[in-house]
N, C-alpha and C positions, 0 to 999 in steps of 0.2 A: 332286490337284495344287492345288486351291483353297485359299486362305488366309483366306477370309471368316470362318471360325470359329477361325482361329489354328492349324489342324492343320499339323504339319510336312509339307513337300513338297520337291520339287526340280523345276525347270522344264526342264532339259536336261542332257545328259551333261557331265562335266568335261572341260576342255581343259588339256593340259599345255603349259608354257612353260619355257624355260631360265632359270635364275637369271642376272642380269647379270654375275656373277663368272665363270661358266663359260667364255665366249669368251676372257676374259683369261688364265685358267689354261691353256687349250689353246694359245693363241697363244704364251705364254711357254715352255711345255714343248716344243712342236714347233719353235719358233724356236731354242731351245738345242740340240736334236738336229740341226737343219740346220747350225748353226754348228759342232757337233762333227764332223760328217761332212766339211764343207767345209774345215775347218782341220786336221783330224786331231788335235785336242786333246780327249782324253777328259774333261777337267774340265768341258767344256761339257755333256756328257751327264749328269754328276753334278748340274749345276744344273737340268737338265730334270726329274729324278726327282721332286722334291717337288711341282711343279706338276701333273705327269701323275698322280701318286698322288692328289692332292686331287680332280682331275677324275674319275678312275675311281671313287673312293669316293663322290663326290657323285652319280654316275650309277648306282651299284650298286643303291640302294634306290628302285625306281620302282614299288612296289606301288600299285595303284589305291586311292584313298580313296573310301569311301562317305560321303556327307554329305547331311543333310536340314536344313530350317530353316523358320521361319515368322516373320511380323511381324503384330502386332495392336495395336489402339488401345483405350484406355478409353472414349472417346467418338468417335463418327463424325459428330456434328452439333454444331457449335460456332459462335461468333460471331467476327467479325474481331477480332484482337488477343488472343484466348483462347489459353491453353496447350493443346497436344495431347500427351497422355502416351501412350507406347506401350512395347511390349516386343518384343525379338527373341529368338528361341530357335534354337540350332543344335547339331547333333550330328554326329560324324564317327567313322570307324573308326581305331583305333590312336592313336599319339602324333604330334602335329603342332603346329607353330607356325601360328597362324591369324590372318588378317585378315578382319574382317567389315565390310561397309559397306552402308548403305541409300542407294542412289543414284537420282537422277532424280525426287525429290519436287518437286511444283509448288505454288505458292501458299502456301508456308510457308518459315520460316527456322529453322535449328538453334539450340537454346538449350543443350542438354546431351546429348551432348558437342558441342563446337564447335571449329573452324569447319565440320566435316563430321560427319555421323552415322555414325561408324565407330569400330572398336576393333581394336587389335593385341594379340593374346594370346600369351604365351610358350608354348613347347612343353608340351603337356599333352593330356589326353583330354576328350572331351565327355561329357554335354551341358553347355552354358552358357546362361545367361539374362542379358540386359542390358536395363536400362531406359533410355529416352531421352525427350527432351522437345523439341517443336517449337512454333513460334508461328505462328498463322494470320495471313498478311499481306494476303490479298485474298479476296474472297468468290467463291463458285462451288463446283462439284464438282471436286475435285482428285485427280489421280493421285498416290499417295504413294510411287511408285517401286518398286524391286526390291531384294531382299536378295541380295547377292553374298558369296561366300566364297572365300578363297585360302588354300591349305594347303601346307606344306612339311615333310617329315620332318626331324628333327634331323640336321644335317650334310649334308643333301641339296642338290643343285644343280638340282633340277627342282621346280617348284611347279604346283599344280592350281588352276584357276579354274572357278567354277561359279555359275550363277544358281540360287538356292535357291527363292525364293518371291516372288510379286508381292504387295505390300502392299495392303490394302483401301483403297478411295477414302474420302475424308472430305468432307463437305458443310459449307461455311463460309457462314454467313448474314451479311448486312450488319448493322452496328449500327443500332439504332432511329433514331438521328440521321441516318445516311446513308440509311436506308430512307425517312424522311420527305422528304429532299431529292429522292430518286429518284421518289417518288410525287407530289410537289408539282406541281399543274397549271401549265402554262406561262401567261405573261401573254397576254391577248388581243392579237392583232396585226391590223392592216389588211392585207388581201391585195390586191395590185394587180389591177385589173380586176373587183373584186367590191365593189359598193356596195349599201347598203340603199335601197330605193325609199321616197320620202316620200309617194307617192300610193297610194290603195287601188286595187287592180286588180279586174277583174270576176271574180266567183266563178263556180263551175260548179254 
């Protein structure tokens, strides 16, 4: 399950969610059927048929997807302002339209792709590899987030979401100029209640 070496993994089982179009199809189809029964007009039932057919076809193919993935970086020790180049890899079973996103990265901003580190892929098969680039914006040891995948069969009205892999952390060092400012000794200050004696005291 670890991605420190870039090995493919998956963090948890996939969750299924309905496509946003599914409730609309069902509502339109069932509404037309109710109208046909209430009014005694069969033409309303004919209007229901296309919507219910689309909903049934979209729900017919609910085969479980098997997916794995990983995220890795060329360097894991950089300076503030440096580019951080990385690669995501993902694979899945069968043909599916796929969305991939690296979410939750801290201390960085996306450069390519932007504004989010994500990709929408047309229906196809895996595996796929995608390069990306971030910019370090603050120093520290940063969590680089989690790789997510969302899949949908062609024509399907159900999609699967899954956490694939946790990206390795990256250590960002302050620039030498900032480091000098951070390490610069503070100016001496007089502390209230503390005074140097001008007389020599008795020794022991």
